[in-house]
N, CA, C, O and the ligand as a Tripos MOL2 file, in Angstrom:
@<TRIPOS>MOLECULE
protein
  269   267    68     0     0
PROTEIN
NO_CHARGES

@<TRIPOS>ATOM
      1 N         201.0050  132.9000 -283.5730 N.3       1 MET1
      2 CA        200.8480  132.3070 -284.8890 C.3       1 MET1
      3 C         199.6360  131.3780 -284.8810 C.2       1 MET1
      4 O         199.6070  130.3690 -284.1770 O.2       1 MET1
      5 N         198.6840  131.7290 -285.6470 N.am      2 SER2
      6 CA        197.4590  130.9550 -285.6510 C.3       2 SER2
      7 C         197.2550  130.2810 -287.0000 C.2       2 SER2
      8 O         197.5310  130.8400 -288.0610 O.2       2 SER2
      9 N         196.7770  129.1010 -286.9090 N.am      3 LYS3
     10 CA        196.4810  128.3800 -288.1330 C.3       3 LYS3
     11 C         194.9850  128.4110 -288.3780 C.2       3 LYS3
     12 O         194.1770  128.2500 -287.4620 O.2       3 LYS3
     13 N         194.6550  128.6110 -289.5790 N.am      4 THR4
     14 CA        193.2490  128.5770 -289.9290 C.3       4 THR4
     15 C         193.0670  127.6030 -291.0740 C.2       4 THR4
     16 O         193.6950  127.7140 -292.1270 O.2       4 THR4
     17 N         192.2210  126.6810 -290.8440 N.am      5 LEU5
     18 CA        191.9470  125.7240 -291.8950 C.3       5 LEU5
     19 C         190.6640  126.1010 -292.6090 C.2       5 LEU5
     20 O         189.6970  126.5710 -292.0090 O.2       5 LEU5
     21 N         190.6930  125.8870 -293.8580 N.am      6 PHE6
     22 CA        189.5590  126.2630 -294.6810 C.3       6 PHE6
     23 C         189.1940  125.1010 -295.5910 C.2       6 PHE6
     24 O         190.0520  124.4730 -296.2120 O.2       6 PHE6
     25 N         187.9200  124.8410 -295.6470 N.am      7 ASN7
     26 CA        187.4560  123.7970 -296.5470 C.3       7 ASN7
     27 C         186.7840  124.4390 -297.7560 C.2       7 ASN7
     28 O         185.8920  125.2780 -297.6250 O.2       7 ASN7
     29 N         187.2190  124.0400 -298.8840 N.am      8 CYS8
     30 CA        186.5680  124.5160 -300.0910 C.3       8 CYS8
     31 C         185.1220  124.0330 -300.0900 C.2       8 CYS8
     32 O         184.8650  122.8350 -299.9730 O.2       8 CYS8
     33 N         184.1920  124.9530 -300.2180 N.am      9 PRO9
     34 CA        182.7800  124.5650 -300.1880 C.3       9 PRO9
     35 C         182.3760  123.7510 -301.4050 C.2       9 PRO9
     36 O         181.3340  123.0960 -301.4060 O.2       9 PRO9
     37 N         183.1740  123.7920 -302.4010 N.am     10 ASN10
     38 CA        182.8120  123.0930 -303.6360 C.3      10 ASN10
     39 C         183.2890  121.6540 -303.6490 C.2      10 ASN10
     40 O         182.5410  120.7400 -303.9950 O.2      10 ASN10
     41 N         184.5470  121.4640 -303.2670 N.am     11 CYS11
     42 CA        185.1030  120.1250 -303.4240 C.3      11 CYS11
     43 C         185.6120  119.5520 -302.1050 C.2      11 CYS11
     44 O         185.9000  118.3580 -302.0180 O.2      11 CYS11
     45 N         185.7250  120.3950 -301.0790 N.am     12 GLY12
     46 CA        186.1350  119.8830 -299.7870 C.3      12 GLY12
     47 C         187.6390  119.8370 -299.5790 C.2      12 GLY12
     48 O         188.1170  119.2950 -298.5820 O.2      12 GLY12
     49 N         188.3650  120.3920 -300.4950 N.am     13 ALA13
     50 CA        189.8170  120.4400 -300.3090 C.3      13 ALA13
     51 C         190.1480  121.2630 -299.0640 C.2      13 ALA13
     52 O         189.4780  122.2490 -298.7590 O.2      13 ALA13
     53 N         191.1840  120.8430 -298.3610 N.am     14 VAL14
     54 CA        191.5510  121.5270 -297.1290 C.3      14 VAL14
     55 C         192.7380  122.4390 -297.3980 C.2      14 VAL14
     56 O         193.7610  122.0260 -297.9430 O.2      14 VAL14
     57 N         192.5710  123.6640 -297.0070 N.am     15 TYR15
     58 CA        193.6450  124.6360 -297.1520 C.3      15 TYR15
     59 C         194.0160  125.2050 -295.8000 C.2      15 TYR15
     60 O         193.1800  125.3270 -294.9050 O.2      15 TYR15
     61 N         195.2800  125.5480 -295.6690 N.am     16 ARG16
     62 CA        195.6770  126.3560 -294.5280 C.3      16 ARG16
     63 C         195.6870  127.7950 -295.0070 C.2      16 ARG16
     64 O         196.2960  128.1160 -296.0270 O.2      16 ARG16
     65 N         195.0230  128.6390 -294.2830 N.am     17 VAL17
     66 CA        194.8940  130.0250 -294.7030 C.3      17 VAL17
     67 C         195.7670  130.9050 -293.8290 C.2      17 VAL17
     68 O         195.7190  130.8250 -292.6010 O.2      17 VAL17
     69 N         196.5430  131.7210 -294.4540 N.am     18 ILE18
     70 CA        197.4020  132.6380 -293.7270 C.3      18 ILE18
     71 C         197.0670  134.0630 -294.1440 C.2      18 ILE18
     72 O         196.9730  134.3890 -295.3280 O.2      18 ILE18
     73 N         196.8930  134.8890 -293.1350 N.am     19 GLN19
     74 CA        196.6170  136.2820 -293.4340 C.3      19 GLN19
     75 C         197.9300  137.0450 -293.5160 C.2      19 GLN19
     76 O         198.7970  136.9290 -292.6490 O.2      19 GLN19
     77 N         198.0490  137.8050 -294.5530 N.am     20 ALA20
     78 CA        199.2510  138.6030 -294.7210 C.3      20 ALA20
     79 C         198.8410  140.0440 -294.9690 C.2      20 ALA20
     80 O         197.7900  140.3250 -295.5450 O.2      20 ALA20
     81 N         199.6910  140.9390 -294.5220 N.am     21 GLU21
     82 CA        199.3760  142.3380 -294.7460 C.3      21 GLU21
     83 C         199.4060  142.6390 -296.2300 C.2      21 GLU21
     84 O         200.3020  142.2170 -296.9610 O.2      21 GLU21
     85 N         198.4170  143.3700 -296.6400 N.am     22 ALA22
     86 CA        198.3450  143.7170 -298.0490 C.3      22 ALA22
     87 C         199.4420  144.7180 -298.3830 C.2      22 ALA22
     88 O         199.5240  145.7960 -297.7950 O.2      22 ALA22
     89 N         200.2560  144.3480 -299.3100 N.am     23 GLY23
     90 CA        201.3370  145.2340 -299.7310 C.3      23 GLY23
     91 C         200.9210  146.0430 -300.9400 C.2      23 GLY23
     92 O         199.8040  145.9120 -301.4400 O.2      23 GLY23
     93 N         201.8250  146.8730 -301.4000 N.am     24 PRO24
     94 CA        201.5150  147.7280 -302.5540 C.3      24 PRO24
     95 C         201.2210  146.9150 -303.8010 C.2      24 PRO24
     96 O         200.5510  147.3870 -304.7210 O.2      24 PRO24
     97 N         201.7190  145.7110 -303.8240 N.am     25 GLU25
     98 CA        201.4770  144.8890 -305.0080 C.3      25 GLU25
     99 C         200.2410  144.0100 -304.8470 C.2      25 GLU25
    100 O         199.8480  143.2680 -305.7480 O.2      25 GLU25
    101 N         199.6610  144.1220 -303.6930 N.am     26 SER26
    102 CA        198.5200  143.2590 -303.4350 C.3      26 SER26
    103 C         197.2450  143.8980 -303.9600 C.2      26 SER26
    104 O         196.5030  144.5650 -303.2380 O.2      26 SER26
    105 N         197.0320  143.6750 -305.1870 N.am     27 LYS27
    106 CA        195.7840  144.1570 -305.7560 C.3      27 LYS27
    107 C         194.7770  143.0320 -305.7080 C.2      27 LYS27
    108 O         195.0790  141.8920 -305.3550 O.2      27 LYS27
    109 N         193.5980  143.3950 -306.0700 N.am     28 ASP28
    110 CA        192.5660  142.3570 -306.0830 C.3      28 ASP28
    111 C         192.9920  141.2490 -307.0210 C.2      28 ASP28
    112 O         193.1580  141.4300 -308.2270 O.2      28 ASP28
    113 N         193.1550  140.1230 -306.4200 N.am     29 ARG29
    114 CA        193.6270  138.9960 -307.1980 C.3      29 ARG29
    115 C         192.6730  137.8360 -307.0050 C.2      29 ARG29
    116 O         192.3520  137.4550 -305.8800 O.2      29 ARG29
    117 N         192.2470  137.3090 -308.0640 N.am     30 GLU30
    118 CA        191.3280  136.1920 -307.9330 C.3      30 GLU30
    119 C         192.0890  134.9440 -307.5440 C.2      30 GLU30
    120 O         193.0890  134.5750 -308.1610 O.2      30 GLU30
    121 N         191.5920  134.3170 -306.5180 N.am     31 ILE31
    122 CA        192.1810  133.0650 -306.0950 C.3      31 ILE31
    123 C         191.1760  131.9610 -306.3480 C.2      31 ILE31
    124 O         189.9960  132.0770 -306.0150 O.2      31 ILE31
    125 N         191.6480  130.9370 -306.9180 N.am     32 THR32
    126 CA        190.7450  129.8310 -307.2140 C.3      32 THR32
    127 C         191.2690  128.5620 -306.5680 C.2      32 THR32
    128 O         192.4700  128.3900 -306.3590 O.2      32 THR32
    129 N         190.3420  127.6920 -306.2640 N.am     33 CYS33
    130 CA        190.6920  126.4210 -305.6750 C.3      33 CYS33
    131 C         191.5630  125.6400 -306.6520 C.2      33 CYS33
    132 O         191.2630  125.5340 -307.8410 O.2      33 CYS33
    133 N         192.6410  125.1020 -306.1160 N.am     34 ARG34
    134 CA        193.5360  124.3670 -306.9960 C.3      34 ARG34
    135 C         192.9570  123.0280 -307.4040 C.2      34 ARG34
    136 O         193.4330  122.3680 -308.3280 O.2      34 ARG34
    137 N         191.9500  122.6640 -306.7090 N.am     35 SER35
    138 CA        191.3870  121.3560 -306.9990 C.3      35 SER35
    139 C         190.2030  121.4480 -307.9490 C.2      35 SER35
    140 O         190.1210  120.7040 -308.9260 O.2      35 SER35
    141 N         189.2900  122.3610 -307.6600 N.am     36 CYS36
    142 CA        188.0680  122.4100 -308.4510 C.3      36 CYS36
    143 C         187.9470  123.7060 -309.2450 C.2      36 CYS36
    144 O         187.0930  123.8190 -310.1240 O.2      36 CYS36
    145 N         188.7850  124.6690 -308.9440 N.am     37 GLY37
    146 CA        188.7480  125.9010 -309.7120 C.3      37 GLY37
    147 C         187.7030  126.8850 -309.2290 C.2      37 GLY37
    148 O         187.4770  127.9240 -309.8500 O.2      37 GLY37
    149 N         187.0650  126.5500 -308.1150 N.am     38 GLY38
    150 CA        186.0550  127.4480 -307.5680 C.3      38 GLY38
    151 C         186.7050  128.6880 -306.9650 C.2      38 GLY38
    152 O         187.8800  128.6550 -306.6000 O.2      38 GLY38
    153 N         185.9610  129.7670 -306.8600 N.am     39 PRO39
    154 CA        186.4890  131.0180 -306.3410 C.3      39 PRO39
    155 C         186.6860  130.9750 -304.8300 C.2      39 PRO39
    156 O         185.8570  130.4280 -304.1010 O.2      39 PRO39
    157 N         187.7840  131.5530 -304.3700 N.am     40 LEU40
    158 CA        188.0530  131.6540 -302.9410 C.3      40 LEU40
    159 C         188.2400  133.1190 -302.5910 C.2      40 LEU40
    160 O         188.6280  133.9360 -303.4270 O.2      40 LEU40
    161 N         187.9580  133.4280 -301.3450 N.am     41 HIS41
    162 CA        188.1400  134.8100 -300.9170 C.3      41 HIS41
    163 C         189.6300  135.1470 -300.9040 C.2      41 HIS41
    164 O         190.4320  134.4360 -300.2990 O.2      41 HIS41
    165 N         189.9740  136.1990 -301.5550 N.am     42 GLY42
    166 CA        191.3840  136.5560 -301.6360 C.3      42 GLY42
    167 C         191.7510  137.6730 -300.6890 C.2      42 GLY42
    168 O         192.9100  138.0770 -300.6000 O.2      42 GLY42
    169 N         190.7480  138.1700 -299.9800 N.am     43 ARG43
    170 CA        191.0360  139.3230 -299.1530 C.3      43 ARG43
    171 C         190.1280  139.3340 -297.9320 C.2      43 ARG43
    172 O         188.9520  138.9760 -298.0050 O.2      43 ARG43
    173 N         190.6890  139.7450 -296.8290 N.am     44 GLU44
    174 CA        189.9140  139.8400 -295.6020 C.3      44 GLU44
    175 C         190.2640  141.1700 -294.9560 C.2      44 GLU44
    176 O         191.2800  141.2930 -294.2730 O.2      44 GLU44
    177 N         189.4150  142.1620 -295.1770 N.am     45 GLY45
    178 CA        189.7120  143.4850 -294.6410 C.3      45 GLY45
    179 C         190.9730  144.0420 -295.2890 C.2      45 GLY45
    180 O         191.0550  144.1730 -296.5100 O.2      45 GLY45
    181 N         191.9420  144.3630 -294.4610 N.am     46 SER46
    182 CA        193.1740  144.9270 -295.0010 C.3      46 SER46
    183 C         194.2390  143.8520 -295.1800 C.2      46 SER46
    184 O         195.4090  144.1490 -295.4200 O.2      46 SER46
    185 N         193.8200  142.6220 -295.0620 N.am     47 PHE47
    186 CA        194.7610  141.5250 -295.2290 C.3      47 PHE47
    187 C         194.4610  140.7700 -296.5150 C.2      47 PHE47
    188 O         193.3330  140.7310 -297.0070 O.2      47 PHE47
    189 N         195.5030  140.1880 -297.0200 N.am     48 VAL48
    190 CA        195.2970  139.2820 -298.1340 C.3      48 VAL48
    191 C         195.3840  137.8620 -297.5940 C.2      48 VAL48
    192 O         196.0970  137.5920 -296.6280 O.2      48 VAL48
    193 N         194.6790  136.9990 -298.2060 N.am     49 LEU49
    194 CA        194.6580  135.6220 -297.7480 C.3      49 LEU49
    195 C         195.4710  134.7530 -298.6940 C.2      49 LEU49
    196 O         195.3720  134.8360 -299.9180 O.2      49 LEU49
    197 N         196.2730  133.9210 -298.0620 N.am     50 LYS50
    198 CA        197.0560  132.9970 -298.8660 C.3      50 LYS50
    199 C         196.6340  131.5850 -298.5140 C.2      50 LYS50
    200 O         196.4880  131.2280 -297.3450 O.2      50 LYS50
    201 N         196.4500  130.8190 -299.5200 N.am     51 TYR51
    202 CA        195.9470  129.4630 -299.3280 C.3      51 TYR51
    203 C         197.0370  128.4570 -299.6590 C.2      51 TYR51
    204 O         197.6960  128.5250 -300.6960 O.2      51 TYR51
    205 N         197.1960  127.5250 -298.7380 N.am     52 PHE52
    206 CA        198.1470  126.4500 -298.9810 C.3      52 PHE52
    207 C         197.3920  125.1270 -298.9120 C.2      52 PHE52
    208 O         196.7890  124.7740 -297.8980 O.2      52 PHE52
    209 N         197.4480  124.4460 -299.9780 N.am     53 LEU53
    210 CA        196.6980  123.1960 -300.0500 C.3      53 LEU53
    211 C         197.2800  122.1760 -299.0830 C.2      53 LEU53
    212 O         198.4590  121.8300 -299.1510 O.2      53 LEU53
    213 N         196.4470  121.7140 -298.2040 N.am     54 VAL54
    214 CA        196.8820  120.7520 -297.1970 C.3      54 VAL54
    215 C         196.4690  119.3400 -297.5860 C.2      54 VAL54
    216 O         197.2420  118.3850 -297.5050 O.2      54 VAL54
    217 N         195.2430  119.2570 -298.0020 N.am     55 GLU55
    218 CA        194.7300  117.9290 -298.2930 C.3      55 GLU55
    219 C         193.7810  117.9880 -299.4730 C.2      55 GLU55
    220 O         192.8500  118.7920 -299.5180 O.2      55 GLU55
    221 N         194.0410  117.1370 -300.3950 N.am     56 ARG56
    222 CA        193.1570  117.0970 -301.5520 C.3      56 ARG56
    223 C         191.8440  116.4160 -301.1780 C.2      56 ARG56
    224 O         191.8030  115.5690 -300.2860 O.2      56 ARG56
    225 N         190.8120  116.7840 -301.8470 N.am     57 PRO57
    226 CA        189.5150  116.1820 -301.5380 C.3      57 PRO57
    227 C         189.4950  114.7150 -301.9270 C.2      57 PRO57
    228 O         190.1900  114.2600 -302.8360 O.2      57 PRO57
    229 N         188.6820  114.0270 -301.2080 N.am     58 ARG58
    230 CA        188.5330  112.6180 -301.5440 C.3      58 ARG58
    231 C         187.5340  112.4710 -302.6730 C.2      58 ARG58
    232 O         186.3230  112.6040 -302.5010 O.2      58 ARG58
    233 N         188.0680  112.2060 -303.7740 N.am     59 ILE59
    234 CA        187.2060  112.0610 -304.9350 C.3      59 ILE59
    235 C         186.8720  110.5970 -305.1190 C.2      59 ILE59
    236 O         187.7330  109.7190 -305.0630 O.2      59 ILE59
    237 N         185.6290  110.3730 -305.3330 N.am     60 GLN60
    238 CA        185.2410  108.9990 -305.5650 C.3      60 GLN60
    239 C         185.8390  108.5310 -306.8820 C.2      60 GLN60
    240 O         185.8670  109.2440 -307.8850 O.2      60 GLN60
    241 N         186.2950  107.3490 -306.8240 N.am     61 ALA61
    242 CA        187.0350  106.8220 -307.9580 C.3      61 ALA61
    243 C         186.2380  106.9130 -309.2440 C.2      61 ALA61
    244 O         185.2550  106.2040 -309.4570 O.2      61 ALA61
    245 N         186.6990  107.8020 -310.0790 N.am     62 LEU62
    246 CA        186.0730  107.9110 -311.3860 C.3      62 LEU62
    247 C         187.0060  107.2340 -312.3840 C.2      62 LEU62
    248 O         187.6430  107.8850 -313.2130 O.2      62 LEU62
    249 N         187.0630  105.9700 -312.2840 N.am     63 GLY63
    250 CA        187.9870  105.2650 -313.1630 C.3      63 GLY63
    251 C         189.4010  105.4450 -312.6920 C.2      63 GLY63
    252 O         190.1100  106.3480 -313.1360 O.2      63 GLY63
    253 N         189.7960  104.6090 -311.8220 N.am     64 ARG64
    254 CA        191.1320  104.7280 -311.2680 C.3      64 ARG64
    255 C         192.2000  104.5200 -312.3270 C.2      64 ARG64
    256 O         192.1400  103.6160 -313.1610 O.2      64 ARG64
    257 N         193.1590  105.3910 -312.2480 N.am     65 ARG65
    258 CA        194.2970  105.1840 -313.1310 C.3      65 ARG65
    259 C         195.5610  105.2320 -312.2990 C.2      65 ARG65
    260 O         195.7760  106.1760 -311.5390 O.2      65 ARG65
    261 N         196.3550  104.2670 -312.4350 N.am     66 SER66
    262 CA        197.6130  104.2640 -311.7150 C.3      66 SER66
    263 C         198.7450  104.4400 -312.7030 C.2      66 SER66
    264 O         198.7710  103.8330 -313.7730 O.2      66 SER66
    265 N         199.6470  105.2610 -312.3250 N.am     67 GLY67
    266 CA        200.7990  105.3960 -313.1820 C.3      67 GLY67
    267 C         200.8280  106.7320 -313.8380 C.2      67 GLY67
    268 O         201.7440  107.0220 -314.6070 O.2      67 GLY67
    269 ZN        187.5860  123.2590 -304.4390 Zn       68 ZN68
@<TRIPOS>BOND
     1     1     2 1
     2     2     3 1
     3     3     4 2
     4     3     5 am
     5     5     6 1
     6     6     7 1
     7     7     8 2
     8     7     9 am
     9     9    10 1
    10    10    11 1
    11    11    12 2
    12    11    13 am
    13    13    14 1
    14    14    15 1
    15    15    16 2
    16    15    17 am
    17    17    18 1
    18    18    19 1
    19    19    20 2
    20    19    21 am
    21    21    22 1
    22    22    23 1
    23    23    24 2
    24    23    25 am
    25    25    26 1
    26    26    27 1
    27    27    28 2
    28    27    29 am
    29    29    30 1
    30    30    31 1
    31    31    32 2
    32    31    33 am
    33    33    34 1
    34    34    35 1
    35    35    36 2
    36    35    37 am
    37    37    38 1
    38    38    39 1
    39    39    40 2
    40    39    41 am
    41    41    42 1
    42    42    43 1
    43    43    44 2
    44    43    45 am
    45    45    46 1
    46    46    47 1
    47    47    48 2
    48    47    49 am
    49    49    50 1
    50    50    51 1
    51    51    52 2
    52    51    53 am
    53    53    54 1
    54    54    55 1
    55    55    56 2
    56    55    57 am
    57    57    58 1
    58    58    59 1
    59    59    60 2
    60    59    61 am
    61    61    62 1
    62    62    63 1
    63    63    64 2
    64    63    65 am
    65    65    66 1
    66    66    67 1
    67    67    68 2
    68    67    69 am
    69    69    70 1
    70    70    71 1
    71    71    72 2
    72    71    73 am
    73    73    74 1
    74    74    75 1
    75    75    76 2
    76    75    77 am
    77    77    78 1
    78    78    79 1
    79    79    80 2
    80    79    81 am
    81    81    82 1
    82    82    83 1
    83    83    84 2
    84    83    85 am
    85    85    86 1
    86    86    87 1
    87    87    88 2
    88    87    89 am
    89    89    90 1
    90    90    91 1
    91    91    92 2
    92    91    93 am
    93    93    94 1
    94    94    95 1
    95    95    96 2
    96    95    97 am
    97    97    98 1
    98    98    99 1
    99    99   100 2
   100    99   101 am
   101   101   102 1
   102   102   103 1
   103   103   104 2
   104   103   105 am
   105   105   106 1
   106   106   107 1
   107   107   108 2
   108   107   109 am
   109   109   110 1
   110   110   111 1
   111   111   112 2
   112   111   113 am
   113   113   114 1
   114   114   115 1
   115   115   116 2
   116   115   117 am
   117   117   118 1
   118   118   119 1
   119   119   120 2
   120   119   121 am
   121   121   122 1
   122   122   123 1
   123   123   124 2
   124   123   125 am
   125   125   126 1
   126   126   127 1
   127   127   128 2
   128   127   129 am
   129   129   130 1
   130   130   131 1
   131   131   132 2
   132   131   133 am
   133   133   134 1
   134   134   135 1
   135   135   136 2
   136   135   137 am
   137   137   138 1
   138   138   139 1
   139   139   140 2
   140   139   141 am
   141   141   142 1
   142   142   143 1
   143   143   144 2
   144   143   145 am
   145   145   146 1
   146   146   147 1
   147   147   148 2
   148   147   149 am
   149   149   150 1
   150   150   151 1
   151   151   152 2
   152   151   153 am
   153   153   154 1
   154   154   155 1
   155   155   156 2
   156   155   157 am
   157   157   158 1
   158   158   159 1
   159   159   160 2
   160   159   161 am
   161   161   162 1
   162   162   163 1
   163   163   164 2
   164   163   165 am
   165   165   166 1
   166   166   167 1
   167   167   168 2
   168   167   169 am
   169   169   170 1
   170   170   171 1
   171   171   172 2
   172   171   173 am
   173   173   174 1
   174   174   175 1
   175   175   176 2
   176   175   177 am
   177   177   178 1
   178   178   179 1
   179   179   180 2
   180   179   181 am
   181   181   182 1
   182   182   183 1
   183   183   184 2
   184   183   185 am
   185   185   186 1
   186   186   187 1
   187   187   188 2
   188   187   189 am
   189   189   190 1
   190   190   191 1
   191   191   192 2
   192   191   193 am
   193   193   194 1
   194   194   195 1
   195   195   196 2
   196   195   197 am
   197   197   198 1
   198   198   199 1
   199   199   200 2
   200   199   201 am
   201   201   202 1
   202   202   203 1
   203   203   204 2
   204   203   205 am
   205   205   206 1
   206   206   207 1
   207   207   208 2
   208   207   209 am
   209   209   210 1
   210   210   211 1
   211   211   212 2
   212   211   213 am
   213   213   214 1
   214   214   215 1
   215   215   216 2
   216   215   217 am
   217   217   218 1
   218   218   219 1
   219   219   220 2
   220   219   221 am
   221   221   222 1
   222   222   223 1
   223   223   224 2
   224   223   225 am
   225   225   226 1
   226   226   227 1
   227   227   228 2
   228   227   229 am
   229   229   230 1
   230   230   231 1
   231   231   232 2
   232   231   233 am
   233   233   234 1
   234   234   235 1
   235   235   236 2
   236   235   237 am
   237   237   238 1
   238   238   239 1
   239   239   240 2
   240   239   241 am
   241   241   242 1
   242   242   243 1
   243   243   244 2
   244   243   245 am
   245   245   246 1
   246   246   247 1
   247   247   248 2
   248   247   249 am
   249   249   250 1
   250   250   251 1
   251   251   252 2
   252   251   253 am
   253   253   254 1
   254   254   255 1
   255   255   256 2
   256   255   257 am
   257   257   258 1
   258   258   259 1
   259   259   260 2
   260   259   261 am
   261   261   262 1
   262   262   263 1
   263   263   264 2
   264   263   265 am
   265   265   266 1
   266   266   267 1
   267   267   268 2
@<TRIPOS>SUBSTRUCTURE
     1 MET1         2 RESIDUE 1 A MET
     2 SER2         6 RESIDUE 1 A SER
     3 LYS3        10 RESIDUE 1 A LYS
     4 THR4        14 RESIDUE 1 A THR
     5 LEU5        18 RESIDUE 1 A LEU
     6 PHE6        22 RESIDUE 1 A PHE
     7 ASN7        26 RESIDUE 1 A ASN
     8 CYS8        30 RESIDUE 1 A CYS
     9 PRO9        34 RESIDUE 1 A PRO
    10 ASN10       38 RESIDUE 1 A ASN
    11 CYS11       42 RESIDUE 1 A CYS
    12 GLY12       46 RESIDUE 1 A GLY
    13 ALA13       50 RESIDUE 1 A ALA
    14 VAL14       54 RESIDUE 1 A VAL
    15 TYR15       58 RESIDUE 1 A TYR
    16 ARG16       62 RESIDUE 1 A ARG
    17 VAL17       66 RESIDUE 1 A VAL
    18 ILE18       70 RESIDUE 1 A ILE
    19 GLN19       74 RESIDUE 1 A GLN
    20 ALA20       78 RESIDUE 1 A ALA
    21 GLU21       82 RESIDUE 1 A GLU
    22 ALA22       86 RESIDUE 1 A ALA
    23 GLY23       90 RESIDUE 1 A GLY
    24 PRO24       94 RESIDUE 1 A PRO
    25 GLU25       98 RESIDUE 1 A GLU
    26 SER26      102 RESIDUE 1 A SER
    27 LYS27      106 RESIDUE 1 A LYS
    28 ASP28      110 RESIDUE 1 A ASP
    29 ARG29      114 RESIDUE 1 A ARG
    30 GLU30      118 RESIDUE 1 A GLU
    31 ILE31      122 RESIDUE 1 A ILE
    32 THR32      126 RESIDUE 1 A THR
    33 CYS33      130 RESIDUE 1 A CYS
    34 ARG34      134 RESIDUE 1 A ARG
    35 SER35      138 RESIDUE 1 A SER
    36 CYS36      142 RESIDUE 1 A CYS
    37 GLY37      146 RESIDUE 1 A GLY
    38 GLY38      150 RESIDUE 1 A GLY
    39 PRO39      154 RESIDUE 1 A PRO
    40 LEU40      158 RESIDUE 1 A LEU
    41 HIS41      162 RESIDUE 1 A HIS
    42 GLY42      166 RESIDUE 1 A GLY
    43 ARG43      170 RESIDUE 1 A ARG
    44 GLU44      174 RESIDUE 1 A GLU
    45 GLY45      178 RESIDUE 1 A GLY
    46 SER46      182 RESIDUE 1 A SER
    47 PHE47      186 RESIDUE 1 A PHE
    48 VAL48      190 RESIDUE 1 A VAL
    49 LEU49      194 RESIDUE 1 A LEU
    50 LYS50      198 RESIDUE 1 A LYS
    51 TYR51      202 RESIDUE 1 A TYR
    52 PHE52      206 RESIDUE 1 A PHE
    53 LEU53      210 RESIDUE 1 A LEU
    54 VAL54      214 RESIDUE 1 A VAL
    55 GLU55      218 RESIDUE 1 A GLU
    56 ARG56      222 RESIDUE 1 A ARG
    57 PRO57      226 RESIDUE 1 A PRO
    58 ARG58      230 RESIDUE 1 A ARG
    59 ILE59      234 RESIDUE 1 A ILE
    60 GLN60      238 RESIDUE 1 A GLN
    61 ALA61      242 RESIDUE 1 A ALA
    62 LEU62      246 RESIDUE 1 A LEU
    63 GLY63      250 RESIDUE 1 A GLY
    64 ARG64      254 RESIDUE 1 A ARG
    65 ARG65      258 RESIDUE 1 A ARG
    66 SER66      262 RESIDUE 1 A SER
    67 GLY67      266 RESIDUE 1 A GLY
    68 ZN68       269 GROUP 0 **** ****
């Protein structure tokens, strides 16, 4: 079991990437960064990639709001 960490090139969010065998329902599916909405690779050869958000990017405080 291998862990692969991936950094979104756009916002720096950290994802854990898991390769899964492409099933019959695994069609080309666009995956986007949950943080910035940028495109992520959804497929690697015959595997599909699943992204699990590990760490949100450190965004410089653009008007902090608490609550
Ligand atoms: Zn991103």
